[in-house]
C-alpha positions as CSV (number, residue, x, y, z in Angstrom):
1,M,0.0,0.0,0.0
2,N,2.7,2.4,-0.9
3,T,1.8,3.7,-4.3
4,M,1.4,7.5,-4.3
5,S,-2.0,8.9,-4.9
6,K,-2.9,11.3,-7.7
7,S,-5.8,12.9,-5.8
8,V,-6.9,13.5,-2.2
9,S,-9.9,11.2,-2.6
10,E,-7.7,8.2,-3.6
11,C,-6.2,7.8,-0.1
12,L,-8.0,6.9,3.1
13,Y,-7.1,7.7,6.7
14,L,-8.1,4.8,8.8
15,Y,-9.2,5.4,12.5
16,G,-10.4,2.0,13.4
17,I,-12.6,-1.1,12.6
18,A,-16.1,-1.1,14.1
19,D,-18.2,-4.1,15.0
20,G,-21.1,-4.0,12.6
21,C,-21.8,-3.4,9.0
22,Q,-23.3,0.0,8.6
23,R,-22.8,2.8,6.1
24,L,-22.7,6.0,8.2
25,T,-21.5,9.6,8.0
26,F,-20.3,11.1,11.2
27,G,-19.8,14.6,9.9
28,K,-16.7,16.8,9.9
29,I,-15.3,15.5,13.2
30,G,-12.0,14.2,11.9
31,I,-8.5,15.6,11.7
32,E,-8.5,19.1,10.4
33,G,-12.3,19.0,10.2
34,S,-12.3,16.0,7.7
35,E,-15.6,14.3,6.9
36,V,-15.6,11.0,8.7
37,Y,-17.6,8.1,7.3
38,T,-17.7,4.3,7.3
39,I,-16.9,1.7,4.6
40,P,-18.8,-1.6,5.5
41,C,-17.4,-5.0,4.6
42,K,-18.1,-8.5,5.9
43,G,-19.7,-7.6,9.1
44,F,-17.2,-4.7,9.9
45,S,-17.2,-1.0,9.2
46,A,-13.9,0.8,8.5
47,I,-14.0,4.4,10.0
48,V,-12.2,6.7,7.5
49,H,-11.8,10.1,6.0
50,N,-10.4,11.0,2.6
51,C,-6.8,12.3,2.7
52,P,-3.7,13.0,0.8
53,P,-0.9,10.4,0.7
54,E,1.5,12.4,2.9
55,P,1.6,11.5,6.6
56,Y,0.3,13.9,9.2
57,K,3.6,15.3,10.5
58,S,4.4,18.7,11.9
59,E,7.3,20.3,13.8
60,D,4.8,22.1,16.0
61,R,4.0,19.9,19.0
62,R,0.7,21.6,19.5
63,V,-0.5,20.8,16.0
64,M,0.5,17.1,16.5
65,E,-1.4,17.0,19.8
66,K,-4.4,18.5,18.2
67,W,-4.4,15.9,15.5
68,I,-4.0,13.1,18.0
69,R,-6.9,14.4,20.1
70,A,-9.1,14.5,17.0
71,H,-8.1,10.9,16.2
72,E,-9.1,9.8,19.8
73,S,-12.3,11.9,19.6
74,V,-13.4,10.1,16.4
75,L,-12.8,6.7,18.1
76,D,-14.9,7.8,21.1
77,V,-17.8,8.8,18.9
78,A,-17.5,5.5,17.0
79,M,-17.5,3.4,20.2
80,K,-20.6,5.1,21.4
81,K,-22.3,4.3,18.1
82,F,-21.0,0.7,17.5
83,G,-20.0,-0.4,21.0
84,E,-16.8,-2.1,20.0
85,V,-14.1,-0.6,17.8
86,I,-10.6,-2.0,17.1
87,P,-8.5,1.2,17.2
88,L,-5.8,1.9,14.6
89,R,-2.7,3.9,15.4
90,F,-2.6,7.6,14.5
91,D,-1.6,8.2,10.9
92,T,-2.6,4.9,9.4
93,I,-3.2,5.7,5.7
94,I,-4.4,3.3,3.0
95,K,-3.1,4.0,-0.5
96,P,-4.0,2.7,-3.9
97,E,-1.9,-0.1,-5.4
98,D,-1.5,-1.1,-9.0
99,H,-4.9,-0.5,-10.6
100,S,-6.9,-0.8,-7.3
101,T,-8.3,2.1,-5.4
102,S,-7.6,2.7,-1.8
103,R,-11.3,1.7,-1.0
104,S,-10.9,-1.6,-2.8
105,M,-7.5,-2.2,-1.1
106,L,-9.2,-1.6,2.3
107,Q,-12.0,-4.0,1.5
108,K,-9.6,-6.7,0.3
109,W,-7.6,-6.3,3.5
110,L,-10.8,-6.6,5.7
111,S,-11.7,-9.8,3.8
112,W,-8.2,-11.2,4.1
113,E,-7.9,-10.4,7.8
114,F,-11.5,-11.2,8.7
115,E,-10.8,-14.1,11.1
116,G,-8.0,-12.3,12.9
117,L,-10.1,-9.2,13.3
118,R,-13.0,-11.2,14.6
119,R,-10.8,-12.8,17.2
120,K,-9.5,-9.4,18.3
121,M,-13.1,-8.0,18.4
122,E,-14.2,-10.8,20.7
123,R,-11.2,-10.3,23.0
124,I,-11.9,-6.6,23.5
125,R,-15.7,-6.9,23.7
126,K,-17.1,-4.8,26.6
127,R,-13.5,-4.2,27.7
128,R,-11.3,-1.1,27.6
129,E,-7.7,-0.3,28.2
130,Y,-6.5,1.2,31.5
131,G,-3.1,2.4,32.6
132,V,-1.5,1.7,36.0
133,Q,1.7,3.4,37.2
134,I,3.1,2.9,40.7
135,F,5.8,5.1,42.2
136,Y,7.9,5.1,45.4
137,A,10.3,7.4,47.2
138,P,13.6,5.5,47.6
139,H,14.7,7.6,50.6
140,A,11.5,6.9,52.4
141,V,11.6,3.2,51.7
142,M,15.2,3.0,52.8
143,E,14.4,4.7,56.1
144,E,11.6,2.2,56.7
145,I,14.0,-0.7,56.0
146,V,16.5,0.7,58.6
147,R,13.7,1.2,61.1
148,K,12.4,-2.4,60.8
149,N,15.8,-4.1,60.6
150,G,17.5,-4.4,64.0
151,E,21.0,-5.0,62.7
152,L,20.8,-2.0,60.3
153,A,19.4,0.2,63.1
154,K,22.4,-0.6,65.4
155,I,24.9,0.2,62.6
156,K,23.2,3.5,62.0
157,E,23.3,4.4,65.8
158,S,27.0,3.5,66.0
159,I,28.0,5.8,63.1
160,G,28.2,8.8,65.5
161,S,30.6,7.1,67.9
162,G,34.3,6.2,67.5
163,S,36.8,7.7,65.2
164,E,36.0,9.5,62.0
165,G,37.5,6.7,60.0
166,S,35.5,3.9,61.6
167,A,32.3,6.0,61.3
168,Y,33.0,6.4,57.6
169,M,33.5,2.6,57.2
170,R,30.3,1.9,59.1
171,R,28.4,4.4,56.9
172,L,29.6,2.7,53.8
173,K,28.6,-0.7,55.2
174,L,25.2,0.6,56.1
175,E,24.6,2.2,52.6
176,S,25.7,-1.1,50.9
177,M,23.4,-3.2,53.1
178,V,20.4,-0.8,52.7
179,R,20.8,-0.8,48.9
180,K,20.7,-4.6,48.8
181,E,17.6,-4.6,51.0
182,L,16.0,-1.9,48.9
183,E,16.4,-4.0,45.7
184,A,15.0,-7.0,47.4
185,S,12.1,-5.1,48.9
186,I,11.2,-3.4,45.6
187,A,11.3,-6.8,43.9
188,R,8.9,-8.2,46.5
189,Y,6.6,-5.2,46.2
190,Y,6.5,-5.6,42.4
191,K,5.7,-9.3,42.6
192,D,3.0,-8.6,45.2
193,F,1.3,-5.7,43.3
194,Y,1.5,-7.4,39.9
195,G,-0.1,-10.5,41.4
196,R,-2.9,-8.5,42.9
197,I,-3.6,-6.7,39.5
198,Q,-3.1,-9.6,37.1
199,G,-5.6,-11.8,38.8
200,E,-8.4,-9.2,38.4
201,V,-8.2,-8.4,34.6
202,D,-8.3,-10.1,31.2
203,G,-5.0,-8.8,30.0
204,V,-1.8,-7.2,31.2
205,R,1.0,-5.7,29.2
206,V,4.2,-4.6,31.0
207,E,5.3,-1.2,29.7
208,R,8.8,0.3,30.0
209,I,9.8,2.1,33.2
210,V,10.2,5.9,32.6
211,K,12.1,8.4,34.5
212,V,10.2,10.8,36.8
213,N,11.3,13.5,39.2
214,E,14.4,13.1,41.3
215,G,12.5,12.3,44.5
216,M,10.5,9.5,43.1
217,K,11.0,6.3,41.0
218,M,8.6,4.3,39.0
219,L,8.0,0.8,40.3
220,M,5.8,-0.5,37.5
221,N,4.0,0.7,34.4
222,L,1.2,-1.6,33.1
223,S,-1.5,-1.5,30.5
224,L,-4.6,-3.5,31.5
225,L,-7.5,-4.9,29.5
226,A,-10.6,-4.9,31.8
227,N,-14.4,-4.5,31.9
228,D,-16.1,-2.0,34.1
229,E,-16.4,-4.3,37.1
230,Q,-12.8,-5.4,36.9
231,A,-11.6,-1.8,36.6
232,R,-13.5,-1.0,39.8
233,T,-11.9,-3.9,41.6
234,V,-8.4,-2.8,40.4
235,G,-9.2,0.7,41.6
236,S,-10.0,-0.6,45.1
237,S,-6.8,-2.7,45.2
238,L,-4.8,0.4,44.1
239,D,-6.4,2.4,47.0
240,K,-4.8,-0.1,49.4
241,V,-1.4,0.2,47.6
242,E,-1.6,4.0,48.2
243,K,-2.2,3.4,51.9
244,E,1.0,1.4,52.0
245,G,2.9,4.5,51.1
246,F,3.1,4.3,47.3
247,A,1.9,6.9,44.8
248,V,-0.5,5.5,42.2
249,R,-1.7,6.8,38.8
250,F,-4.7,4.9,37.4
251,T,-5.9,6.1,34.0
252,G,-8.6,5.2,31.5
253,P,-10.8,3.9,30.0
254,W,-9.1,4.2,26.6
255,P,-9.5,2.4,23.3
256,P,-7.6,-0.9,23.7
257,Y,-4.6,-0.1,21.5
258,S,-2.2,-2.4,23.4
259,F,-4.3,-5.5,23.0
260,V,-5.2,-5.5,19.3
């Protein structure tokens, strides 16, 4: 699908695949006010607008954010209408190939991928994507480790006594022992929290850990596939995690990008 188009109407921007075969027009709700409509095929409806072959790219971050918000907004409208929609990534463009139009290329693809799309649709039915990020303050966790560990507490108390050299050595020993305990504690917390969450949802994807501010570190970053009831259960579980001294960010519901 990489042949260049001769006219704007020959390319299609694809937002997602809806569950149901309906020919609809949503109006000018797309990117840059584009007219959004559906192309039905084999029980599905592709949500599209006509577009040029060039990708939507801009050096202006605000413009990119505006386009992405418009993409998400179209999916929201489609989900309210159809119930279930397989979301496509921003800037998915279908182009004509050989003597076929972009519309016929799209319909061929829907026919070829019918079984796979059907399985994806069943997996996400009545489910949405949620994000879970859990953070901790290393300094606070280390203080708690020292407080609860009798041996470490004694070493800390002894630092102020004796010669400067011996105090320095005890401080190094304390720091080394606390770091090891911190790593072990964080591993236990991760296993515990992951186990609580995994058992309550239909899908978990582990995302990469990202850097936050200097005083905090991210313990875990997860994408979840869950229905409404499961999401409420996860929310209650995360409330308990917060009471244990961790910071929690629970976001969603979103279109289930990570699971299709």
